N, C-alpha and C positions, 0 to 999 in steps of 0.2 A: 504493500500500500504506500510506502514511502512517506513523504511529508504530509500527504492528504489525511493520514490517520491522526495527525496532531492538529487538524484545523481548529477544533474547539479550544485546544490549549493556546495556540498562538492568538486566537481571537480574545482570550481571557486576559491577556497582558494589558494592564492599564497604565503603564509607564510610571510606576511608583518609584523606580530606581533602586529598589531593594537589591537587585541583582548586581549592583556596582560595588557595594560595600559589605563588610562583615556586619552581622546584626548589631544594632545600636547597643545592645546590652553587652556586647563583646568588645566594643571600641575602647581602647585605653588612651590613644592619642590620635591626632589627625593624620600624622605621617604614615601610620600603619593601619589605616581604616579601609582601604580599598581591598576588594577580593578579586576583581577582574583586571588583569593586566592591560587588556586592549583599551578599555575605557580610561584607565589611568594614563596610558601612553598617548592616545589620540584625542581624548577629551571631547568627543562628540557622540551624542546619544546612539547613533547608528552602530557604533563599535561596541556597545554593551549587549548583554544577553537580551534585554527587552527590545533594543533597537533591531537586533537581528530577527526577533520574532515578529516585530512590526513589518519588516521588509518581507519576511516569508509569507505573512498573511496577505499582504498586498499582491504578491506573486501568485498565490493560490487563487485569489479572486479575479485577477486580470490576465493571467498567463505569465510564463517565465520569460523575462527579458533581462539581459545582463549588460550593465554599463561598466566601464572601467572602475568606477568608484564602488559599485556593488561587489565586483569581483575582489577588490582590495579588502573590503569588509569581510567577505567570506574567508579569504585566505589568512588574514591576520588575527587568527584566534587559535590559542594553544589547545582548545578543546579540553580545558582543565576541569570544567564542571563547577568552578567556584560560584558562577552566576546561579546555577540551579539550586545548590544547597542553601545559599543565602535567601533566594526567593522562597524556597520551601520551609524556611524557618517559620513562616507564617501563612504561606499560600499553598494550595494544592493544584499546581499545574506543572506540566512537563516543560523543561527549558532546554537542557542539553540535547535531549533526543531529537526534537525538531531541528535544532541547529545542525546536528549531525546529518539528518536526512536532507537538509537543504544543501549541505556541502556535497553529499552523495549525488543529489540531483544535478548540481552544477557540473560535476565530473561526467555524469552520464550525458549531459548536453554538450560536452566537448570543451568546456571552459576549465582547462587545467593550467597548472603552473609549471613552466619548463623545468625548474629545479626538482619538483616533485615527480614529474614524468621520468626524469633521469634516475631518481631513487627507485621508482617502480620498475623501470627497465633492469636495474641492477638486481632487484628482487627476482624477476623472471629469469634472468640469465645466470646469476651467481648465487641465488638464494640468500642474499644479504641486503639489509637496509643501509649498508655503509658503502656507497659507491667508491670505487678506486682503491679498495683495501689491498695492501701488499701481501698481507699474511693470508694463509688458508685457514678455513674453519677447522679447529681441532689442533692447530699448531701449538697453542698455549699448553697443551697437556703432554708434550713430549717428555719422556723420561719419568713420568709420574706413575706409570704402570696401572692405568685406570681401566676398568672394564668398559666395554662398548655394549650398550643395552640392545643394539640391533643385532648383536651376535651372541651375547651371553645372557642368561637369566639373572635378573636383579630384582630387588624389592622396590628400589627407588630410582627414578630417573632424575638426574641433575641436568636441567636445561639451562645452558649458559647464556644464550641470547646473542644477537648480532653485534652490539656495541662491545661487549666484553670479549667476544671471540676474535674480532678483527682489529681492535684498538690495542696495540701492544702496551700502552700506558696503563691499561686496565686488566691485563692478564693476571696481575697480582690478585685481583678479586676472585677470579675463577680458581687460580692455584691455591689461594688461601682457603677457599670454601672446600675444595677437594681434600686438602690436608686435614681440615677440621672434621669432615665427614669420615675420613679414614680413622682418625684418632678416636671417634665415637663408635667405631665398629659398625658403621652402616654399610649394608650390602647395596651399593649404588653403582650406576653406570652412566656414561655420557654418550652422546651421539657422535662426537668427534666430527670427522669430515661429513658424516651423514646427518648431522643435526639440521633441522629445518627451521627457518624463520617462522615465528608464531603468526606473523601477519598483522599483529595489532596496530602497528604504526601505519600500515597501509589503510586500515579502516579509519583511523583518525584523519588521514588525509583525504578521505572520501572515495577511495578505490575499493568498493565493497566486493566486486567479483574476485579481485586479486586476494583480498583477505580470506574469503570463503575457500578459495583454492588451497591456500596454505593450511587453513584450519582442517580441511578434510584430509589432506596428505599427512598432517601431524597425527591426527587421531587414528588413521589407518596404521601408521607406524607404531604408535603407542599400543594399540589393541593387539597388534601382532606380537609385541614384546611380552605381553602378559603382565607388565608392571601395573600396579594399582595406585601408585603415588608419584607425583611429579613435584619437584621443588625447583625454584628458580630465584636468582638474586636480582633479576631485572623486573622492575615494577611494571613496565609496559607488557612484558611477557606474562607476568602474574595476572594482570587484569584481563589479558586476552584469553588465556587458558581457563581462568576461573569464571569470568563474567561474560565475555563476548561469545565464547564457545557455547556457554549455557543459553545465552540469548537466542542462538540459532539452533538449539537442540542438538548440539554436537558433542558435548562433554561427557555424557553418559555418567558412569559412576567413578570416574577418575578423581582421586583426591588431589587437589592443587594447593600447595603451600608455598608461601614466600620463605626464603631461607631464614629470615628472622623469626618466623613462626616455628620453623623446624628446630633452629638452634635454641630458642626459648624452651621448647619441649625437651630437647636433649639435656639442657642444663638442669631443668627441673627433675629429670630422671637420674641425674648424677652421671650421665655418660660423657658430658663435657664439664670440666671444672676450671673456671677462670680463677686462678690463684695468684698470678703474678700482677703486681701493681702497675697500673698505667696512669701516672699522675697527669691528669689533663682536665681542664674545664671546657665543657662542650655545650653546644645547643643542637637540637635535633630538628632536621627538616623533614616533614611528612611529604613524600612524593605523592602527586595527585592520584596516580593509578595504584598505589599501595594503600592510600588513605581513602578519601571520599569516593573514588571511582571503583574501588574494589568491593564495595558492598554487594552482597549476593544479588543476582538478577532475580526479579520477581515476575513470574509468568502470570498474566491476567487476561482473561477473556470476558467480555461483557458488553454493555451498551450504556450510552448516556441517556438518562431519563429525560423526557420532554419537559419543557418549562424553562423558566429563567434561571434556575439554579444549576450549578455545575455539579451534578450528582450522578453517580454511576451504580448500576446493578450488575453483579455484586459490587460492594464498595471496593474502591481501588486503593492499594497500598503504595505509597510513594517512597522512593529511595532517597533519603535525606542526607546520606553520607555518614550518619552516626555509627554505622556498623562496619566501617572500614577497619584496616589493620593498624591500630594505634598503640596498644599496650605491648605486644611482643617486642618491637624494636626498643622500646624504652626499658622493658624488663631485662633485655640483654645488656643494654648499657649500664643499668643499675647493678647488674651482677658482676661487673668488672671492677675489681678493687682499684681505688685511686681516681676513677672517673666521677666527676661532679657534673650533673646535668642541670642546666638552666634553660627554661623554656622561653621562646619568643612570644610576641603578642598574638600572632596569627598561627594557630596550631590546629592539628587534627583536621576536621572537615572544613575549617576555615583557613587552612594554610595557603599562603601565597605560592603560586606556581614557580618552578625553577626556570621556566621559559623554553624548555627543550621539546615540548610536545606539539602535536597537531601539525607537524610539518614546518613550523615556523623557524626552527633552527636551520632547516635546509633552504627555505624560501626567503627568509628575512633575518639573517643572522644578527644584524645590529639590534633589532627588536628583541630577539631571544636573549642576547647578552644584557640588554637594558633590563629585562625582566629579572634575569639572574642577579644583576647588581643590586636591584631593589631588595631582593631577599638577603643578599650579603650585608647590606646596610642594616637591615633588621637584626641579623645575627651579631654584627659588630656592636649594636646598641646594648647588647646584653653583657658586654665586657668579657666574653669567653675567648679562649685560645683557638678553638676549632669548631667548624661546622660539620656535623656528621649527618649522613643521609643513608639511604638503603636502595639506591638505584644508580647504575653506571651512567645513564644519560644525565642525571642530576649532577653527579660528580664531575663529568666532563664539562658541562656548561658552566658550572661554578668556577672551575679552574680557569676556563677561558675568560671569564668576566672579572677575575680577581683584581687585575689592573694594579699590581704592585702592593696590594694589601698584605699585611703579615698574617692574616687569618689562614689557618690550615684547613684543608678539606679532606675528610676521610669517609670511607664506607664503614659501616658497623663491623663488617667481616674483618677489616684490617685491625681494628682495636681488639676484637675478640681473639684473634689469632695471637696477638702480642700477649694477651692475658693467659692464654692456654699453653 
């Protein structure tokens, strides 16, 4: 059905601007009050969640036409979902889903961005969302003697993801994760050269057929292996396997865990023991797709009741971001001796985006880095030594945006390995 299924939602938007800011009750100061990067950057209503809904409603009513400005508005959105959770603090309408469908519609209509086309071509030809990568998938695992789940029976699949597999600066994350899993005695395997891109970022960019092709190939490979659990350190991959695959009825009974969830479990069971002190004051950044966008998908079928009220039969449950993965990463940090955690103003479902999502880091890198720097400023305001996150895309964009700052950036895996 595409965007048409959300016609009632986009019509319900009354331009209250709640989608632009974290809820009033959460605001501690003006500087860190925005939740939507694009409205904060471009400062015009059309670049907000509500503005995009208004445009989408107009297009549904009068037919799809695309001006250069409309295409700019569609492209310059990290699809971070901040607009939706802030709106849903008080309202019951879908925000991110119609914005996603509008982007998919624009791609179907042939209005794509050259930089994103290049990324999708890389996906089709090399099975990577990192065009021009010099390394081969699986090179990070040389000399680690890891099992390959496509060839040997394992209990757990460790899905590394494109950014960590092809960016040599981030191989430390995959290698550290593998060593920790080995130390905990987990019977796990990797895909190595046979690992497939999850397709999640293709979906964010609006390339739905390419996403579905990757999802179906992944699930066929996983089912063939017989493994029942998949863990990943990539927030984009986590949301794809857990939420998007479920949205399209593809996940089945596969258990999907982020590596911080799995490590928190292993620490609780005593299979990993962080005993070495890591003296460091840190703040934690909630990745969008590990936090608010990882909330389980809720299948719903029903109809809107006639009349002036926006009421459904059966009642519709909205995903408000509150059931994302928030405690496990913090539990892992708190288990590390010497680490002192100080929170930023915007956390959990109201966290500010790192800037890397939605294809923006590929199509508009200056805007992506601006978004990252805004988060870095918030981290610096806490007076900590390091900004810690749980996604390689976040770590990459933060390091690119640091601009001489003394702030250090770590993935939780790096600190846990130091402690273990």
